[in-house]
C-alpha positions as CSV (number, residue, x, y, z in Angstrom):
1,M,-19.3,121.5,-18.1
2,P,-21.8,119.4,-16.3
3,Q,-21.5,118.5,-12.7
4,V,-21.9,114.9,-11.5
5,T,-22.2,113.4,-8.1
6,L,-20.3,110.2,-7.7
7,N,-20.9,107.4,-5.2
8,V,-17.6,105.4,-5.3
9,P,-17.3,102.0,-3.6
10,V,-13.9,102.1,-1.8
11,L,-11.8,99.5,-0.1
12,V,-10.1,100.6,3.1
13,H,-6.9,98.9,4.5
14,Q,-5.5,99.8,7.8
15,L,-1.8,99.4,7.7
16,T,1.2,100.2,9.8
17,I,3.6,102.6,8.1
18,D,6.9,103.7,9.8
19,G,5.5,102.4,13.1
20,S,2.2,104.3,13.0
21,P,-1.2,103.1,11.9
22,S,-2.5,104.5,8.6
23,F,-5.5,104.2,6.4
24,H,-5.1,103.2,2.7
25,L,-8.0,103.9,0.4
26,R,-8.5,102.8,-3.2
27,P,-11.5,102.3,-5.5
28,V,-12.8,98.7,-5.5
29,F,-12.6,98.2,-9.3
30,L,-9.6,100.4,-10.1
31,D,-6.1,100.5,-8.8
32,H,-5.9,104.3,-8.7
33,P,-6.4,107.0,-7.5
34,V,-5.2,106.0,-4.0
35,A,-4.9,107.9,-0.8
36,T,-3.0,107.2,2.6
37,H,-3.2,109.1,5.8
38,R,-3.0,108.5,9.5
39,R,-6.5,109.9,10.0
40,Y,-9.4,108.3,8.3
41,E,-11.2,111.6,7.6
42,Q,-8.2,113.0,6.1
43,A,-7.7,110.0,3.9
44,V,-11.2,110.2,2.6
45,N,-10.5,113.9,1.7
46,V,-7.3,113.1,0.0
47,L,-9.1,110.5,-2.2
48,K,-11.8,113.0,-3.1
49,Q,-9.2,115.5,-4.2
50,E,-7.4,112.8,-6.2
51,I,-10.6,111.9,-8.0
52,H,-11.4,115.5,-8.5
53,Q,-7.9,116.2,-9.9
54,Y,-8.0,113.3,-12.2
55,F,-11.3,114.4,-14.0
56,R,-10.2,118.0,-14.0
57,Q,-7.2,117.3,-16.1
58,E,-8.8,114.7,-18.4
59,R,-11.7,115.0,-20.7
60,L,-13.9,112.0,-21.2
61,D,-13.1,110.0,-24.2
62,R,-13.9,106.4,-24.8
63,L,-11.2,105.2,-22.4
64,G,-12.3,107.9,-19.8
65,V,-15.9,106.8,-19.9
66,E,-14.9,103.3,-19.2
67,K,-12.9,104.4,-16.2
68,L,-15.8,106.5,-15.0
69,L,-18.2,103.5,-15.2
70,W,-15.8,101.2,-13.4
71,L,-15.4,104.0,-10.7
72,T,-19.1,104.2,-10.1
73,F,-20.0,100.6,-10.4
74,Q,-21.6,99.7,-7.2
75,P,-23.0,96.2,-6.8
76,D,-23.9,94.5,-3.7
77,L,-20.4,93.5,-2.5
78,Q,-19.5,91.0,0.1
79,L,-16.0,91.3,1.7
80,R,-14.3,88.0,2.8
81,Q,-10.8,86.9,3.7
82,I,-10.2,83.4,2.4
83,P,-7.6,81.4,4.2
84,F,-5.3,79.5,1.9
85,S,-2.3,77.2,2.7
86,G,-0.3,74.8,0.6
87,H,2.8,74.0,-1.3
88,L,3.7,75.9,-4.4
89,G,6.5,73.8,-5.6
90,R,9.1,73.9,-2.8
91,Q,7.6,76.9,-1.2
92,Y,5.0,76.8,1.5
93,V,2.4,79.6,1.4
94,S,-0.1,80.3,4.1
95,G,-2.3,83.4,4.8
96,K,-5.6,85.0,4.3
97,F,-6.5,86.7,1.0
98,T,-9.1,89.3,0.1
99,V,-12.0,88.3,-2.1
100,L,-15.0,90.3,-3.0
101,D,-18.2,88.5,-4.0
102,F,-21.1,90.0,-5.9
103,R,-23.9,88.9,-8.2
104,L,-24.9,90.5,-11.6
105,G,-27.8,89.1,-13.3
106,R,-27.7,85.4,-13.4
107,H,-23.9,85.1,-12.7
108,A,-21.7,85.4,-9.7
109,F,-18.3,87.1,-9.7
110,Q,-15.3,87.1,-7.5
111,L,-12.9,90.0,-7.4
112,F,-9.3,89.7,-6.1
113,P,-8.0,93.3,-5.4
114,A,-4.4,92.2,-4.5
115,F,-4.0,90.5,-7.8
116,D,-4.4,93.5,-10.2
117,N,-8.3,93.3,-9.6
118,Y,-8.5,89.8,-11.2
119,L,-12.2,89.1,-11.9
120,S,-13.4,85.5,-11.9
121,L,-16.9,84.6,-13.4
122,L,-19.0,81.8,-11.9
123,E,-21.7,80.8,-14.4
124,G,-25.1,79.6,-13.2
125,E,-27.3,80.5,-10.2
126,G,-27.6,79.4,-6.7
127,H,-24.0,79.0,-5.6
128,S,-23.7,78.2,-2.0
129,R,-21.1,79.8,0.4
130,A,-19.0,76.6,0.5
131,E,-19.0,76.5,-3.4
132,L,-17.9,80.1,-3.5
133,K,-15.1,79.4,-1.0
134,T,-13.9,76.4,-2.9
135,R,-13.9,78.4,-6.2
136,A,-11.8,81.2,-4.5
137,E,-9.2,78.8,-3.2
138,E,-8.8,77.3,-6.7
139,T,-8.5,80.7,-8.3
140,L,-6.1,81.9,-5.5
141,E,-3.9,78.7,-6.1
142,A,-3.7,79.3,-9.9
143,L,-3.0,83.0,-9.5
144,L,-0.2,82.4,-6.9
145,K,1.3,79.8,-9.2
146,N,1.4,82.1,-12.2
147,I,3.0,84.9,-10.1
148,R,5.5,82.6,-8.7
149,K,6.5,81.4,-12.1
150,E,6.9,85.1,-13.3
151,Q,9.0,85.9,-10.3
152,G,11.5,83.1,-10.8
153,N,10.0,80.4,-8.6
154,H,9.9,82.7,-5.6
155,L,6.9,84.4,-4.3
156,E,6.8,87.4,-1.9
157,V,3.5,86.4,-0.2
158,E,3.4,89.5,2.1
159,D,2.6,91.6,-1.0
160,F,-0.7,89.7,-1.5
161,V,-1.9,88.8,1.9
162,A,-4.9,90.7,3.3
163,P,-4.3,93.2,6.1
164,R,-5.6,92.5,9.6
165,R,-8.3,95.1,9.2
166,E,-10.2,96.2,6.1
167,F,-13.7,97.2,5.2
168,L,-15.8,98.6,2.5
169,T,-17.3,102.1,2.4
170,T,-18.8,104.5,-0.1
171,V,-17.2,108.0,-0.8
172,E,-19.5,110.7,-2.3
173,T,-17.9,113.5,-4.3
174,N,-18.8,116.0,-7.0
175,I,-16.8,116.3,-10.2
176,R,-17.1,118.2,-13.5
177,I,-16.9,116.3,-16.6
178,G,-15.8,117.7,-19.9
179,A,-16.6,115.4,-22.9
180,A,-13.9,115.1,-25.6
181,P,-15.0,114.6,-29.2
182,I,-15.2,111.0,-30.4
183,K,-12.6,110.4,-33.1
184,F,-15.1,109.9,-36.0
185,D,-16.9,113.1,-35.0
186,Q,-13.8,115.3,-35.2
187,R,-13.5,117.6,-38.1
188,Q,-10.3,118.8,-39.6
189,E,-9.7,122.6,-39.1
190,R,-8.8,124.0,-42.5
191,D,-7.6,127.3,-41.1
192,F,-3.9,126.6,-40.4
193,F,-3.5,129.7,-38.2
194,R,-6.5,129.0,-35.9
195,Q,-4.6,126.3,-34.1
196,F,-2.2,129.0,-32.8
197,L,-5.0,131.1,-31.2
198,P,-6.2,130.4,-27.7
199,D,-9.7,129.4,-26.9
200,T,-11.8,132.5,-26.1
201,D,-14.9,130.6,-25.0
202,F,-14.5,129.8,-21.3
203,D,-16.6,127.4,-19.2
204,G,-17.1,129.0,-15.7
205,G,-17.2,125.8,-14.0
206,E,-14.0,124.6,-15.5
207,E,-12.2,127.8,-15.0
208,I,-13.1,128.3,-11.4
209,E,-11.5,125.0,-10.5
210,K,-8.2,126.2,-12.2
211,V,-8.1,129.4,-10.1
212,S,-9.6,128.5,-6.8
213,F,-10.4,125.7,-4.4
214,D,-13.7,124.5,-3.0
215,L,-13.4,124.6,0.8
216,N,-16.5,122.4,1.0
217,Q,-14.3,119.5,-0.1
218,L,-12.3,119.7,3.1
219,Y,-15.4,118.7,5.2
220,P,-15.1,117.3,7.8
221,G,-11.6,116.5,8.8
222,G,-9.7,119.0,6.7
223,L,-11.6,122.0,8.3
224,Q,-10.0,123.7,11.3
225,R,-11.9,124.2,14.5
226,A,-12.3,127.6,16.1
227,F,-12.7,127.2,19.9
228,Y,-14.3,129.7,22.2
229,R,-15.6,131.7,19.2
230,D,-19.2,130.5,19.3
231,E,-20.8,133.9,19.3
232,L,-18.8,135.3,16.5
233,A,-19.1,132.1,14.4
234,T,-22.9,132.2,14.7
235,R,-22.9,135.9,13.6
236,L,-20.7,135.1,10.6
237,Q,-22.9,132.2,9.5
238,Q,-26.0,134.3,9.7
239,I,-24.2,136.9,7.4
240,I,-22.6,134.5,5.0
241,Y,-25.4,132.0,4.5
242,Q,-28.2,134.3,3.9
243,A,-30.2,135.3,0.7
244,E,-29.1,138.9,0.5
245,N,-25.5,138.1,-0.6
246,T,-24.0,140.9,1.6
247,P,-20.3,141.5,0.7
248,L,-18.2,140.9,3.9
249,V,-14.7,141.6,5.1
250,L,-13.2,140.0,8.1
251,I,-10.5,142.2,9.6
252,G,-8.0,141.0,12.1
253,A,-4.3,140.9,12.9
254,E,-2.2,138.2,11.4
255,G,-2.6,135.2,13.6
256,A,-5.9,136.1,15.2
257,G,-7.6,133.2,13.5
258,K,-9.6,134.6,10.6
259,H,-9.2,131.6,8.3
260,T,-9.9,129.2,11.2
261,L,-13.1,131.1,12.1
262,L,-14.3,130.8,8.5
263,H,-13.6,127.1,8.5
264,E,-15.7,126.8,11.6
265,V,-18.6,128.6,9.9
266,I,-18.3,126.3,6.9
267,R,-18.2,123.2,9.1
268,R,-21.3,124.3,11.0
269,Y,-23.2,125.0,7.8
270,L,-22.4,121.6,6.2
271,S,-23.0,119.7,9.5
272,E,-26.5,121.1,9.6
273,T,-27.4,119.5,6.2
274,E,-28.2,115.9,5.7
275,S,-25.9,115.6,2.6
276,P,-23.3,118.4,2.7
277,M,-21.9,117.4,-0.8
278,Q,-25.0,117.9,-2.8
279,A,-24.7,120.3,-5.6
280,R,-27.5,122.5,-4.4
281,R,-25.6,123.5,-1.3
282,Q,-23.7,126.7,-1.5
283,R,-20.0,126.4,-2.0
284,L,-17.2,128.6,-0.8
285,W,-14.5,129.0,-3.3
286,H,-11.0,130.2,-2.2
287,L,-10.1,132.3,-5.1
288,D,-6.4,133.2,-5.9
289,P,-6.5,136.5,-7.8
290,T,-3.0,136.1,-9.3
291,R,-4.2,132.9,-11.2
292,V,-7.0,134.6,-12.9
293,I,-4.7,136.3,-15.4
294,A,-2.2,133.5,-15.6
295,G,-1.7,132.4,-19.2
296,M,-3.9,135.2,-20.5
297,S,-1.7,136.6,-23.4
298,I,-4.3,138.6,-25.3
299,V,-5.6,141.9,-24.2
300,G,-9.2,141.4,-22.8
301,L,-9.0,137.8,-22.5
302,W,-8.7,137.7,-18.7
303,E,-12.0,139.8,-18.5
304,K,-13.9,137.1,-20.4
305,R,-12.4,134.4,-18.2
306,F,-13.3,136.2,-14.9
307,E,-16.8,137.1,-16.3
308,A,-17.4,133.4,-16.9
309,I,-16.2,132.5,-13.4
310,L,-18.6,135.1,-11.9
311,R,-21.5,133.9,-14.0
312,H,-20.9,130.3,-12.7
313,V,-20.7,131.4,-9.1
314,R,-24.0,133.3,-9.6
315,Q,-25.8,130.3,-11.0
316,P,-23.7,127.2,-10.3
317,T,-26.2,124.7,-11.6
318,G,-27.5,127.0,-14.4
319,K,-31.0,127.1,-12.9
320,A,-32.7,130.3,-12.0
321,G,-33.6,130.6,-8.4
322,E,-30.8,128.4,-7.1
323,P,-28.6,129.9,-4.3
324,S,-25.3,131.3,-5.6
325,D,-21.9,130.2,-4.4
326,K,-19.5,132.3,-2.4
327,L,-16.1,133.7,-3.2
328,L,-13.2,134.1,-0.6
329,V,-10.1,136.2,-1.2
330,D,-7.5,136.6,1.4
331,N,-5.4,139.0,-0.7
332,P,-7.6,142.1,-1.1
333,I,-5.0,144.5,-2.4
334,A,-4.4,142.1,-5.5
335,L,-8.0,142.8,-6.5
336,L,-7.1,146.5,-7.0
337,E,-3.8,145.8,-8.9
338,I,-4.3,142.7,-11.1
339,G,-5.4,143.5,-14.6
340,R,-4.1,147.0,-14.7
341,S,-1.9,147.6,-17.8
342,A,-0.5,150.5,-19.8
343,Q,-3.6,150.4,-22.0
344,N,-6.3,150.5,-19.4
345,D,-7.0,150.7,-15.7
346,L,-9.4,147.8,-15.6
347,T,-8.8,145.6,-12.5
348,L,-10.6,142.6,-10.9
349,A,-12.3,144.9,-8.5
350,N,-13.9,146.9,-11.4
351,V,-15.3,143.7,-12.8
352,L,-16.6,142.7,-9.4
353,K,-18.3,146.0,-8.5
354,P,-21.5,145.5,-10.7
355,Y,-22.1,142.1,-9.2
356,L,-21.5,143.3,-5.6
357,E,-23.7,146.3,-6.1
358,K,-26.6,144.3,-7.4
359,R,-26.0,141.6,-4.6
360,L,-25.7,139.0,-7.4
361,L,-23.1,137.1,-5.6
362,Q,-21.2,137.4,-2.3
363,L,-17.6,138.1,-1.9
364,I,-15.8,137.5,1.4
365,L,-12.4,139.3,2.1
366,I,-9.9,138.5,4.7
367,A,-7.6,141.4,5.5
368,T,-5.3,142.9,8.2
369,P,-6.1,146.4,9.5
370,E,-3.2,147.8,7.4
371,Q,-4.3,146.0,4.3
372,W,-7.8,147.3,4.6
373,K,-6.6,150.8,5.1
374,I,-4.8,150.6,1.8
375,V,-8.0,149.3,0.0
376,Q,-10.0,152.2,1.5
377,E,-7.3,154.7,0.4
378,R,-7.2,153.3,-3.2
379,D,-10.8,152.7,-4.0
380,R,-13.2,154.0,-1.5
381,S,-16.2,153.1,-3.6
382,F,-15.2,149.4,-3.5
383,S,-14.5,149.3,0.2
384,D,-17.8,150.9,1.0
385,L,-19.7,147.9,-0.4
386,F,-18.6,145.5,2.4
387,Q,-19.9,145.0,5.8
388,V,-17.0,145.0,8.2
389,V,-16.5,142.4,10.9
390,R,-13.5,142.8,13.2
391,L,-11.8,139.8,14.9
392,P,-9.8,140.7,17.9
393,A,-6.8,138.7,19.1
394,S,-7.3,136.2,21.9
395,Q,-6.2,137.1,25.4
396,P,-3.3,135.0,26.7
397,E,-5.7,132.9,29.1
398,E,-8.1,132.1,26.1
399,A,-5.2,131.5,23.8
400,L,-3.8,128.9,26.3
401,R,-7.0,127.1,26.4
402,I,-7.2,127.0,22.5
403,A,-3.6,125.8,22.4
404,L,-4.4,122.9,24.8
405,R,-7.5,122.0,22.7
406,Q,-5.5,122.1,19.4
407,R,-2.7,120.2,21.2
408,R,-4.9,117.1,21.5
409,R,-5.8,117.2,17.7
410,L,-2.2,117.6,16.7
411,E,-1.2,114.7,18.9
412,L,-3.8,112.5,17.2
413,E,-2.9,113.5,13.7
414,N,0.8,113.1,14.1
415,Q,0.9,110.3,16.6
416,C,3.2,112.4,18.9
417,Q,3.1,113.8,22.5
418,I,3.3,117.5,23.2
419,T,4.2,118.0,26.9
420,I,2.9,120.8,29.1
421,Q,6.4,122.0,29.5
422,A,6.6,122.4,25.7
423,V,3.5,124.5,25.7
424,R,4.7,126.5,28.5
425,Q,8.1,127.2,26.6
426,L,6.1,128.2,23.5
427,F,4.1,130.9,25.4
428,N,7.3,132.1,27.1
429,L,9.0,132.6,23.7
430,Q,5.9,134.3,22.4
431,R,5.7,136.7,25.3
432,N,9.5,137.6,25.3
433,Y,10.1,137.6,21.5
434,L,6.9,137.8,19.6
435,P,4.6,140.1,21.8
436,H,3.4,141.9,18.7
437,K,2.1,138.8,17.0
438,A,-1.5,137.9,17.6
439,L,-2.5,135.0,19.7
440,P,-3.1,132.1,19.2
441,G,-1.6,132.0,15.7
442,S,1.9,132.9,16.7
443,V,1.9,129.9,19.1
444,M,0.0,127.4,17.0
445,K,2.1,127.9,13.9
446,L,5.3,126.8,15.8
447,M,3.3,124.0,17.5
448,R,2.1,122.5,14.2
449,Q,5.8,122.6,12.8
450,L,6.9,120.7,15.9
451,A,4.2,118.2,15.7
452,T,5.0,117.5,12.0
453,K,8.7,117.4,12.6
454,Y,8.7,115.1,15.7
455,R,5.9,112.7,14.3
456,G,5.9,109.6,16.4
457,F,8.0,111.2,19.2
458,T,7.7,113.3,22.2
459,V,7.9,117.2,22.0
460,D,9.3,118.7,25.1
461,A,10.9,122.0,26.0
462,P,14.3,121.3,24.5
463,E,12.8,120.6,21.1
464,V,10.9,123.8,21.4
465,R,14.0,125.8,22.0
466,Q,15.9,124.0,19.1
467,E,13.0,124.8,16.8
468,F,13.1,128.4,17.8
469,Q,16.8,128.6,17.4
470,D,16.4,127.3,13.8
471,L,13.5,129.8,13.2
472,S,15.1,132.9,14.6
473,G,18.8,132.2,14.1
474,L,19.6,133.3,17.7
475,R,21.8,131.1,19.9
476,E,20.2,129.2,22.5
477,R,22.1,130.9,25.3
478,I,20.4,134.2,24.3
479,F,16.8,133.2,24.7
480,D,17.1,130.3,27.1
481,E,16.3,131.6,30.6
482,S,18.0,128.7,32.3
483,M,21.4,129.8,30.9
484,R,23.2,132.7,32.5
485,L,25.5,135.2,30.8
486,E,28.4,136.7,32.9
487,E,29.0,140.4,32.0
488,A,32.8,140.0,32.2
489,E,32.8,136.8,30.0
490,V,30.7,138.7,27.3
491,E,33.1,141.7,27.3
492,K,36.0,139.3,27.1
493,V,34.6,137.4,24.0
494,I,33.8,140.7,22.2
495,G,37.0,142.3,23.1
496,R,39.1,139.6,21.7
497,E,37.7,140.5,18.2
498,L,37.1,144.2,18.6
499,V,40.6,145.4,19.7
500,G,41.3,148.9,20.9
501,Q,37.7,149.9,21.3
502,P,36.9,149.6,25.0
503,E,33.8,151.9,24.9
504,A,32.3,150.0,22.0
505,V,33.0,146.7,23.7
506,R,31.2,147.8,26.8
507,A,28.3,149.2,24.8
508,L,27.8,146.0,22.9
509,A,28.1,143.9,25.9
510,D,25.5,146.0,27.8
511,A,23.1,145.5,24.8
512,I,23.6,141.8,24.9
513,N,22.9,141.6,28.5
514,A,19.8,143.7,28.2
515,V,18.6,141.5,25.4
516,K,19.2,138.5,27.7
517,A,17.4,140.0,30.6
518,K,14.6,141.4,28.4
519,L,15.1,145.0,29.9
520,N,14.8,146.7,26.4
521,N,11.7,148.6,25.3
522,P,9.3,146.1,23.8
523,D,8.0,148.7,21.3
524,R,11.5,149.6,19.9
525,P,14.4,147.6,18.5
526,L,16.4,145.6,20.9
527,A,19.2,148.2,20.7
528,S,20.3,151.0,18.3
529,F,23.8,152.4,17.9
530,L,25.4,155.2,16.0
531,L,29.0,154.4,15.6
532,I,31.1,157.4,14.5
533,G,34.7,157.5,13.6
534,P,37.1,157.7,10.7
535,T,37.4,154.9,8.2
536,G,39.2,151.9,9.3
537,V,38.6,152.1,13.2
538,G,36.3,149.0,13.2
539,K,32.7,150.3,12.9
540,T,31.6,147.5,10.5
541,Q,33.7,145.0,12.4
542,A,31.8,145.8,15.6
543,A,28.5,145.0,13.8
544,K,30.0,141.7,12.5
545,V,31.2,140.8,16.0
546,L,27.8,141.5,17.6
547,C,26.0,139.4,14.9
548,R,28.5,136.5,15.3
549,Y,27.9,136.5,19.1
550,L,24.0,136.6,18.7
551,T,23.7,134.2,15.8
552,G,26.9,132.4,15.4
553,N,27.3,133.5,11.9
554,E,28.2,137.0,10.6
555,R,26.6,136.2,7.3
556,Q,23.2,136.7,8.8
557,L,24.2,140.5,9.1
558,M,21.7,142.7,7.1
559,R,23.9,145.2,5.6
560,F,22.7,148.3,3.6
561,D,25.1,150.8,2.1
562,M,23.2,154.1,2.5
563,N,25.2,155.9,-0.3
564,E,22.9,153.9,-2.6
565,Y,19.8,155.6,-1.2
566,I,20.7,159.2,-1.9
567,D,17.7,160.0,-4.3
568,E,14.0,160.6,-3.7
569,T,13.0,157.2,-5.0
570,A,15.1,155.6,-2.2
571,V,12.1,155.2,0.0
572,Q,10.2,153.2,-2.5
573,R,13.2,150.9,-3.0
574,L,13.4,150.3,0.8
575,I,9.7,149.6,1.4
576,G,8.5,148.6,-2.1
577,D,6.2,150.3,-4.6
578,Y,3.5,149.3,-7.1
579,Y,5.9,147.5,-9.5
580,N,8.2,146.0,-6.9
581,P,6.2,145.4,-3.8
582,E,8.9,143.6,-1.9
583,G,11.1,146.4,-0.5
584,Q,14.8,145.8,0.1
585,L,14.7,146.7,3.7
586,S,11.2,145.6,4.6
587,G,11.4,142.4,2.7
588,K,14.8,141.5,4.2
589,V,13.6,142.0,7.8
590,R,10.2,140.4,7.1
591,Y,11.9,137.2,6.2
592,Q,14.7,137.5,8.8
593,P,13.0,139.2,11.8
594,F,15.8,138.3,14.2
595,G,19.3,139.8,13.7
596,V,21.5,142.8,13.2
597,V,20.8,145.6,10.7
598,L,23.8,147.6,9.6
599,L,23.2,151.0,7.9
600,D,26.5,151.9,6.7
601,E,27.3,155.7,6.1
602,V,23.9,156.8,7.1
603,E,24.7,160.4,6.6
604,K,24.7,160.0,3.0
605,A,21.0,158.8,2.8
606,H,18.2,161.1,1.5
607,P,16.3,163.1,4.2
608,K,13.2,161.1,3.5
609,V,15.1,157.9,4.1
610,L,16.2,159.3,7.5
611,D,12.6,160.0,8.3
612,L,11.7,156.4,7.6
613,L,14.5,155.2,9.8
614,L,13.3,157.5,12.6
615,Q,10.1,155.6,12.6
616,V,11.8,152.3,12.8
617,L,14.0,153.5,15.8
618,D,11.0,155.1,17.5
619,D,8.2,152.6,16.8
620,G,10.0,149.4,15.9
621,R,7.8,148.7,13.0
622,L,7.4,149.6,9.3
623,S,4.5,149.2,6.8
624,D,5.5,148.1,3.3
625,S,3.8,149.0,0.1
626,R,1.2,146.2,0.4
627,G,0.3,147.3,4.0
628,R,2.2,144.5,5.8
629,T,3.6,145.4,9.1
630,V,7.4,144.6,9.4
631,D,8.5,144.1,13.0
632,F,11.9,145.5,13.9
633,T,11.6,144.9,17.7
634,N,13.8,141.7,17.5
635,T,16.6,143.5,15.6
636,I,19.6,145.5,16.6
637,V,20.1,148.6,14.4
638,I,23.7,149.8,14.0
639,M,24.3,153.0,12.0
640,T,27.8,154.1,11.0
641,S,29.0,157.5,10.0
642,N,32.2,159.6,9.3
643,L,30.7,162.8,10.5
644,G,33.2,164.9,12.5
645,A,36.2,162.7,11.5
646,R,37.6,165.5,9.3
647,E,37.4,168.0,12.1
648,V,39.1,165.7,14.6
649,A,41.8,164.9,12.1
650,S,42.4,168.7,11.8
651,Q,43.4,168.7,15.3
652,L,46.6,166.8,14.6
653,G,49.7,168.3,16.2
654,F,47.7,169.3,19.3
655,Q,46.8,167.0,22.3
656,T,43.0,166.7,22.1
657,A,41.3,165.1,25.1
658,R,38.8,162.3,24.3
659,R,36.1,164.4,25.9
660,E,36.8,167.2,23.3
661,E,36.8,164.6,20.5
662,A,33.3,163.4,21.7
663,Q,32.0,167.0,21.6
664,I,33.3,167.6,18.1
665,Y,31.5,164.4,16.9
666,R,28.3,165.4,18.7
667,N,28.3,168.8,17.2
668,A,28.8,167.4,13.7
669,I,25.9,165.0,14.1
670,E,23.6,167.8,15.5
671,N,24.5,170.1,12.6
672,H,23.9,167.3,10.0
673,F,20.8,165.7,11.1
674,R,17.5,167.4,11.9
675,P,16.2,167.3,15.4
């Protein structure tokens, strides 16, 4: 499928939509595709993507060739706004209308974009400017009369009047064109069953656009900026854009800015070239491994597809000696899993190895330390091919400077205002509740959400607290430092719902006050309880009461009946395995990191499950089957058990002190659980 560089003449209107200025772009001689965005650079990128998407879905037949010719038709255009006023029947019309003048051969033409691209021909040569204006006024009057007649003698003039500001520009983009057979060239296929077989001949240029995205298309406005990372960005640019095609892995915690740093490298590379969209420039394709095998129903078909993609990346123009493109994958574990079946162990990584060993192309991986550890454990020969670059998280002072720089960009993009108090509140919440999340990503993610949500408004500290409440599920009185909790009031509220258990009420109230004051260990869960007693005394009710006080809804309680985890495979079900990577426990807490975890009848769980829970209680974290770290430091873990209840019940008929009951329960626990 050949690649073509298009220079598309574009008409730009600056409009006001929902009270904020926006740019509306459309090709001059076609009414689609169109793009609208508040920022001009983003609008240009959207238009490029729309053009790219149109020609990716359609193969060129006779109609498609005509559209392509109109899209690239680029005469010497003159933009004018012609004033027109007069009566059309009983309606008075006044305003300026857009007219585009151009010459072609011996004739002059006038294009009226607002009137379905009506094109008027002026025969002859040497038309003066006054003659062109007079002819445009006559054409406008005729068009307006026809439209008024079609609309029932009433004309909405605002739909046709030119905007206050508009201009012409040229947008350059690259597309791949697939030619459809002309009808009289088609041959009838006599084999009836052949029509049910999939096409086994893959075009690498066409397939790579189905499974990946060209990050060069985001230049310049769509690429993020990495501030205060100049030294590391320069080093990465030297490694990536060199002739040796060295495989590279960028390792850093989630939120450290790995994707942003790569965007900065691409931006610098393209800004150093005179024409960054030229085909000879190396492209960086963001590949989604899961899409490589999508739709491949026959054994061995995905290998042919992937081989075609790799051949195209190696020689994108089909010419020997041209620099190869780059591949970016941010899900490295998928490379070791996708493709494996009951018949063979071939994976995407196995197909990539020969290309990487011979340096025929460059593969860039983005991974967290936990993910990279799994890659090394599963396929050491594959991981040894990569040069490792580690990206440390930003320090709080540097993260604050980055956030302030990004704040200006978000304010321009969303036409909003983010106050300093809002930024301070974001960092306070990050320090208190997200200390294990890397900076600046943990702060910037929430700031982007706020800027998008409050577009056109002011974002202050109350809006930040409301957004954090929606994100975490916690009530504002829990995390708002300006709101105080009275210990007696907390005990009173809990005691109304947990009747007859004064010790449990005091323990839960102390936990709530510790969470409020942030006196808990930051490397462990907010609190952990082991509630022991016979059935029906309110152990589960205590967890519900605590969850209701913290979140306002007991349905957010994460409950696990441990009598369902009594076999050896229980650990795999909790943290996931190869076939079911989303564990029941790890997945639940990963999507709901704030809340109460109830482990009911914990004594019935398998010993390996208890070892797993010990890690949660001690470290406040857990790694699932894909190497993703699940944070338990914002949860309260409550375990319930009936151990010792039978021994206490056997004391009926005798007056047993509460101290003796407590000792019986403690002995039962120590005898059942390992130290």
